[in-house]
Steps between C-alpha positions, in 0.01 A plus 500: 500500500575622149139602443464674836813710448398590144157620616653703783751671271249550221281708732772749586700548177452549128510196274837594348671514838314212663674221310849641570427542870335157512801321351740686729300420813457135399871459426609662826241311703598160364867591533453578868308175546782311329760673716303397807492137386869520407580639843315214666681250278832659595424437865409136441757382244857465633708646211794738499434875482550534123245229426252653743530843338453346156195308617355814660546708183366226271183453705433873493593557138321203349195551720470860388567420135287189451205555733504879513594630157398209277192421709394864484557516125296184445220639718494827304506305173203293619309819588573644158371184327178511704441862398540418130251212511 
């Protein structure tokens, strides 16, 4: 998924803008996926409303941060190392 998105964006934009757009799209995409999982967990787990909102926000925030932003940065770092070698 990371590679496919990078190739798609790299075709349409300059190199300077591609990495910024890539990280933004990855973060938002994983955040939406996390919010979807958090929403499903809210339906299943019988907590009070405050706990459900916290769970919903944490799934979205951590999903976007860990898998989207950090995963995208590590992928770009890996590409940069391959270019140097």
